[in-house]
C-alpha positions in Angstrom: -10.9 7.3 2.7 -9.0 6.0 5.7 -7.1 8.5 7.8 -3.3 8.4 8.3 -1.3 7.9 11.5 -1.0 11.5 12.6 -4.7 12.0 12.2 -5.4 9.0 14.3 -3.0 10.3 17.0 -4.8 13.7 17.0 -8.2 11.9 17.4 -6.7 9.8 20.2 -5.3 12.8 22.0 -8.6 14.6 21.8 -10.4 11.6 23.3 -7.8 11.5 26.1 -8.5 15.1 26.9 -11.9 13.9 28.2 -11.1 10.6 29.8 -7.3 10.3 30.2 -4.9 7.8 28.8 -5.1 5.5 31.8 -8.8 5.1 31.1 -8.4 4.3 27.4 -5.2 3.2 25.8 -1.9 4.3 27.4 0.2 2.7 24.7 -1.5 4.7 22.0 -0.8 7.9 24.0 2.9 7.0 24.5 3.9 6.2 20.9 3.9 9.8 19.7 5.7 10.8 22.9 8.6 8.4 22.2 8.7 8.7 18.4 11.7 11.0 18.3 14.0 8.6 20.1 13.0 5.6 18.1 13.2 7.2 14.7 16.8 8.2 15.3 17.8 4.5 15.3 18.2 2.0 12.4 15.0 0.0 11.6 16.3 -3.3 13.1 16.9 -1.5 16.5 13.5 0.4 16.1 11.6 -2.9 15.6 13.5 -4.8 18.3 12.9 -1.9 20.8 9.2 -1.7 20.0 8.8 -5.5 20.2 10.3 -5.5 23.7 8.1 -2.6 24.6 5.0 -4.5 23.5 6.2 -7.7 25.2 6.4 -5.7 28.4 2.9 -4.4 27.8 1.5 -7.9 26.9 3.1 -9.6 29.9 1.6 -7.1 32.3 -1.8 -7.0 30.5 -2.1 -10.8 30.5 -2.3 -10.9 34.3 -5.5 -8.8 34.2 -7.3 -11.2 31.8 -9.4 -14.3 32.4 -7.1 -16.7 30.6 -4.2 -15.2 28.6 -0.7 -16.4 29.6 2.4 -14.3 29.8 5.4 -15.3 27.7 7.5 -15.7 30.9 5.3 -15.6 34.0 2.4 -17.7 32.6 -0.6 -16.9 34.7 1.1 -17.1 38.1 0.3 -13.5 39.0 -3.2 -13.4 37.6 -5.5 -11.0 39.4 -9.2 -11.7 40.3 -11.8 -10.7 37.7 -12.9 -7.7 39.8 -9.5 -6.1 39.1 -9.5 -6.7 35.3 -10.2 -3.0 34.7 -8.8 -0.8 31.9 -7.1 1.4 34.4 -5.3 -1.4 36.2 -4.2 -2.8 32.8 -2.9 0.6 31.6 -1.2 1.4 34.9 0.7 -1.9 35.0 1.6 -1.5 31.3 2.8 2.0 31.9 5.2 1.0 34.7 6.6 -1.9 32.7 7.2 0.4 29.6 8.8 3.1 31.8 11.3 0.4 33.0 12.2 -0.5 29.4 12.6 3.0 28.2 15.0 3.9 31.0 17.1 0.8 30.1 17.0 1.7 26.4 17.5 5.4 26.6 18.9 6.2 30.1 20.0 9.6 29.0 16.3 10.5 28.6 15.4 9.6 32.1 14.1 13.1 32.8 11.9 13.0 29.8 10.4 9.6 30.7 9.8 10.7 34.3 8.0 13.8 33.1 5.7 11.8 30.7 4.8 9.1 33.3 4.9 11.0 36.6 3.8 14.5 35.5 1.6 14.1 32.3 0.1 10.7 33.3 0.2 11.7 37.0 1.4 8.2 38.0 2.9 7.8 41.5 6.7 7.7 41.3 7.9 4.1 41.0 9.0 2.9 44.4 10.4 -0.4 43.1 7.7 -2.6 44.7 7.2 -6.1 43.3 3.9 -6.5 45.0 1.7 -7.9 42.2 -1.5 -7.2 44.1 -1.1 -3.6 42.9 -0.5 -2.4 39.2 2.8 -0.8 40.0 4.2 -4.0 41.4 2.7 -6.0 38.6 4.4 -3.8 36.0 7.7 -4.1 37.8 7.6 -7.8 38.3 6.6 -8.5 34.7 9.3 -6.1 33.4 11.9 -8.0 35.5 11.2 -11.1 33.5 10.8 -9.5 30.1 13.8 -7.2 30.2 16.0 -9.8 31.8 15.4 -12.1 28.8 15.7 -9.5 26.0 18.8 -7.9 27.4 20.7 -11.0 26.2 18.6 -12.3 23.3 21.3 -12.1 20.6 20.7 -8.4 19.6 23.3 -7.2 22.1 21.1 -4.3 23.2 23.4 -3.7 26.2 26.6 -4.0 24.2 28.0 -6.5 26.8 28.2 -9.6 24.6 31.7 -11.1 24.6 32.4 -10.0 28.1 32.6 -6.2 27.4 32.5 -4.4 30.8 33.5 -0.8 30.0 32.6 1.7 27.2 29.9 -0.6 25.9 28.3 0.1 22.5 24.6 -1.1 22.4 23.7 -3.3 19.5 27.4 -3.6 18.4 29.0 -6.5 16.6 30.2 -9.4 18.7 30.3 -12.0 15.9 33.7 -11.1 14.4 32.1 -10.3 11.0 34.5 -8.7 8.5 33.5 -7.4 5.0 35.3 -8.7 2.0 35.5 -5.2 0.6 36.2 -1.8 1.9 34.8 1.6 0.7 38.0 2.1 -1.2 38.9 -1.4 -2.4 36.4 -3.8 -4.2 38.0 -7.2 -4.0 34.9 -9.2 -4.8 32.0 -7.5 -6.8 29.6 -10.2 -5.7 30.0 -9.3 -2.0 28.8 -6.4 0.1 30.8 -3.2 0.0 30.4 -0.8 2.9 29.8 2.7 1.7 31.0 6.1 3.0 28.4 8.0 4.9 28.3 11.6 6.0 27.5 12.4 9.6 25.7 15.6 10.6 29.0 17.5 10.6 29.9 16.3 7.1 32.6 14.0 8.3 32.9 10.8 6.3 32.6 7.4 8.1 32.6 3.8 7.0 29.4 1.8 7.2 29.5 -1.2 9.5 27.0 -4.1 9.2 24.2 -2.9 11.5 23.0 -5.3 14.2 25.0 -8.1 12.6 24.2 -10.3 15.7 20.5 -10.2 15.0 20.8 -13.6 13.2 21.5 -15.1 16.6 18.3 -13.8 18.1 16.3 -16.1 20.3 13.2 -16.3 18.1 9.6 -16.6 19.3 8.2 -19.1 16.8 10.5 -19.8 13.8 14.1 -21.0 14.0 16.0 -19.0 11.4 17.2 -22.3 9.8 13.6 -23.3 9.1 13.4 -20.5 6.6 14.8 -22.0 3.5 16.5 -19.1 1.7 18.4 -20.2 -1.4 21.7 -18.7 -2.3 21.5 -15.8 -4.9 21.8 -17.0 -8.4 22.3 -13.8 -10.3 26.0 -13.4 -9.4 29.1 -12.9 -11.4 30.5 -16.2 -10.2 27.4 -18.1 -11.3 26.0 -16.1 -14.3 27.6 -12.9 -15.5 24.8 -12.2 -18.0 22.2 -12.2 -15.2 24.4 -10.0 -13.1 24.7 -7.5 -15.9 21.0 -7.6 -16.6 19.9 -7.0 -13.0 22.3 -4.0 -13.0 20.8 -2.6 -16.2 17.3 -3.1 -14.7 18.2 -1.1 -11.7 19.5 1.8 -13.9 16.4 1.7 -16.1 14.1 1.8 -13.0 16.1 4.9 -11.9 15.7 6.5 -15.3 11.9 5.9 -15.3 11.3 6.8 -11.7 7.8 8.4 -11.2 6.4 10.5 -8.4 4.2 7.6 -7.3 7.2 5.3 -7.1 9.2 7.8 -5.1 6.4 8.3 -2.6 5.7 4.6 -2.3 9.4 4.0 -1.7 9.7 6.7 0.9 6.5 5.4 2.7 7.8 1.9 3.0 11.3 2.9 3.8 10.1 4.6 7.1 9.0 1.5 9.0 8.1 3.4 12.2 5.6 5.5 10.2 4.3 3.0 7.6 4.0 -0.1 9.8 2.9 2.1 12.7 0.2 3.8 10.6 -1.3 0.6 9.3 -1.0 -1.3 12.6 -2.8 1.5 14.4 -5.5 1.4 11.7 -6.0 -2.3 12.3 -5.7 -2.2 16.1 -8.0 0.7 16.8 -8.2 2.2 20.2 -9.6 -0.7 22.2 -6.8 -1.6 24.7 -7.3 -5.3 24.6 -7.4 -5.5 20.8 -4.5 -3.0 20.5 -2.3 -5.1 22.8 -3.0 -8.3 20.9 -2.5 -6.8 17.5 0.7 -4.9 18.2 2.3 -7.7 20.2 1.7 -10.3 17.6 2.8 -8.1 14.8 6.1 -7.0 16.4 7.2 -10.4 17.7 6.6 -11.8 14.2 8.5 -8.9 12.6 11.6 -9.4 14.8 11.5 -13.2 14.1 11.7 -12.0 10.4 14.7 -9.8 11.1 16.5 -12.7 12.7 16.0 -14.9 9.6 17.0 -12.2 7.1 20.0 -11.2 9.1 21.2 -14.8 9.4 21.1 -15.1 5.6 22.4 -11.6 4.9 25.5 -12.5 6.9 25.8 -15.9 5.2 25.5 -14.6 1.6 27.0 -11.2 2.1 25.6 -10.0 -1.2 26.5 -6.9 -3.2 24.2 -3.9 -3.2 23.0 -2.3 -6.5 25.1 0.8 -6.0 28.3 -1.2 -6.0 27.3 -3.3 -9.0 26.4 -0.1 -11.0 29.7 1.5 -10.2 31.6 -1.7 -11.0 30.0 -2.4 -14.3 29.2 1.1 -15.5 31.8 3.3 -13.8 33.2 5.0 -16.9 30.1 4.5 -19.1 27.5 7.1 -19.9 24.1 6.2 -18.4 20.8 7.9 -18.0 19.2 7.9 -14.5 17.9 9.9 -11.6 20.6 12.5 -10.9 20.0 13.1 -7.2 17.6 15.3 -5.2 15.9 18.0 -7.4 17.9 16.9 -10.5 15.4 14.8 -12.3 16.6 12.3 -14.9 20.1 13.2 -16.3 23.0 11.8 -18.3 25.9 10.8 -16.0 28.8 8.5 -15.6 28.0 5.2 -14.0 30.3 5.9 -11.1 28.1 8.9 -10.2 24.9 6.8 -9.8 23.1 6.7 -6.5 20.0 5.0 -5.3 16.9 7.1 -4.6 16.6 5.7 -1.1 19.6 5.6 1.2 21.5 2.3 1.0 21.5 0.9 4.5 24.5 -0.6 6.2 24.0 -4.3 5.6 24.2 -6.8 2.7 21.6 -6.9 0.0 20.2 -10.4 -0.2 17.5 -11.3 0.9 15.4 -8.2 1.1 14.7 -7.5 4.8 11.9 -5.0 4.1 10.1 -7.4 1.7 10.3 -10.1 4.4 8.9 -7.8 7.0 6.0 -6.7 4.7 5.2 -10.3 3.9 5.2 -11.2 7.6 3.0 -8.1 8.3 0.5 -9.2 5.7 0.4 -12.9 6.7 0.2 -12.3 10.5 -2.5 -9.6 10.2 -4.4 -11.6 7.6 -4.7 -14.5 10.0 -5.4 -12.1 13.0 -8.1 -10.3 11.1 -9.5 -13.4 9.5 -9.6 -11.7 6.0 -7.2 -10.6 3.3 -9.1 -7.3 3.0 -7.3 -4.3 4.4 -8.9 -1.3 2.6 -6.3 1.2 3.8 -5.6 4.5 1.9 -3.1 7.2 2.8 -2.4 10.5 0.9 1.1 11.8 0.4 0.5 15.5 -0.1 2.1 17.5 -3.0 5.7 18.5 -2.3 5.9 16.5 0.9 8.8 14.3 -0.1 11.5 13.7 2.5 14.2 13.4 -0.2 12.9 16.1 -2.5 11.0 18.4 -0.2 9.1 21.3 -1.8 9.2 19.6 -5.2 8.0 16.0 -5.1 5.3 14.9 -5.7 4.0 17.5 -8.1 0.4 16.6 -7.0 -1.0 14.6 -4.2 -0.2 10.9 -4.4 -2.8 8.4 -3.1 -1.4 5.0 -1.9 -4.2 2.5 -1.7 -4.0 -1.0 -0.4 -7.3 -2.9 -0.7 -5.8 -6.2 0.5 -2.8 -7.4 2.5 -1.5 -9.1 -0.6 -1.5 -5.8 -2.5 0.3 -4.1 0.4 3.0 -6.7 0.6 3.6 -6.7 -3.1 4.0 -3.0 -3.5 6.1 -2.8 -0.4 8.5 -5.3 -1.9 8.8 -3.7 -5.4 9.3 -0.3 -3.8 12.8 -1.5 -2.8 13.6 -2.0 -6.4 12.1 1.5 -7.3 14.2 2.9 -4.6 17.4 1.4 -6.0 18.4 -0.6 -2.9 17.4 -4.1 -3.9 17.5 -6.3 -7.0 14.3 -8.2 -7.8 15.8 -11.6 -6.9 16.3 -10.5 -3.3 12.7 -9.3 -3.2 11.2 -12.4 -4.8 13.1 -14.8 -2.5 12.0 -12.9 0.7 8.4 -12.8 -0.6 8.4 -16.6 -1.1 10.0 -17.6 2.2 8.8 -15.2 4.8 5.1 -15.9 5.0 5.7 -19.0 7.1 7.2 -16.7 9.8 3.9 -14.8 10.1 1.9 -18.0 10.2 4.1 -19.6 13.0 4.1 -16.4 15.0 0.3 -16.2 14.8 -0.3 -19.9 15.7 2.0 -19.7 18.8 0.8 -16.3 20.0 -2.8 -17.5 19.8 -1.9 -20.3 22.2 -0.7 -17.8 24.8 -3.7 -15.6 24.2 -6.1 -18.5 24.6 -4.4 -19.7 27.9 -2.9 -22.9 26.5 -1.1 -24.4 29.5 1.0 -26.7 27.3 2.7 -23.8 25.5 6.3 -23.3 26.7 7.9 -20.1 27.7 9.7 -18.1 25.0 12.7 -20.1 23.7 
């Protein structure tokens, strides 16, 4: 049975105790250290941030290899073979990552300094750009990487549109306005922002998260090359299908099993699920880890760009709105909320098992990401076999802690195909996507993984004809 992410981390930390992160895999050491900050952000921001982190790592690493080209610097700073040591690679990577973390989370500067300068015992960064030493290499590569991604369409600095003061990172600059409000449903085919509670139990309106992601400067696939069709199961096009898909969601909620709950929770937490399986694939070898994680994350963010482009275009209704609209005053039978089991309720009381995120429903972003994950790693590994298993212990649910599941649940993925299929249907089980959105993303997103792999391989193999990132 394959071990889960936390177990892998413990093994890695034990090995570091003997040799040190700079002698093995500094990225594998850092990921658990930065986990808290990343998991506080929405998944689109998580994946974008991790992708830029890995782009920094790859750019620095590439200059200590015989042929691999950086995305932005090519091979212009390549060091002689005698310097292609694991320690030099790790040191340059560490300085580049430190630069990105201080841009991304400046309020955590003291934490980053402690990790890099105290725990890792690196010399304090003096700002050198001398690429003959790893510190300067990390800084020089980070200049190029961070300079590009600060204005890549995601609005990570919050300065798009000429904002100078009181910037809000990743905020909307596109002028998007929802057709509905939490209190007024004007069009039951369109997305309705919900009311969320903050930690102080104050209600706030949802806003379309990272709406500008559809403008991202993609690595390999232009968003318009992903041919997503308009949703067909709408009130405007076919009321019967709209009603059926809503009934199907309610029925899935009524029949929800412990296995389905734990699968839905696993795939909902991308930092954990994607991170667990990626680490399983990558192993601890630094060179293989950098290649695996870089390819995977640049492919995933290309997928986010495509899905967010179409989410904004179609602006589709979420299941919770459809259930409330069609079944508001009707009696239904469904999951009654945490610890309640299946109950009789009014349709207006229905809620999805998973939290409904702040963006339109169609197409399914998670399904697209899992399809890309499967395809890119299938090509990278040269096989469809995955053979990954993880156990969700009894009573370990995040949504129903201490109750669900009644017994250990074993999630087994013999192939990448099986993994992607279960990941997609878990969004239906969780009540946040209709099957049409899942099916469309599954059909259209594989090409993103293929194109990312093909282009990344050219950088990795030192193809001098490959252009810099778009």
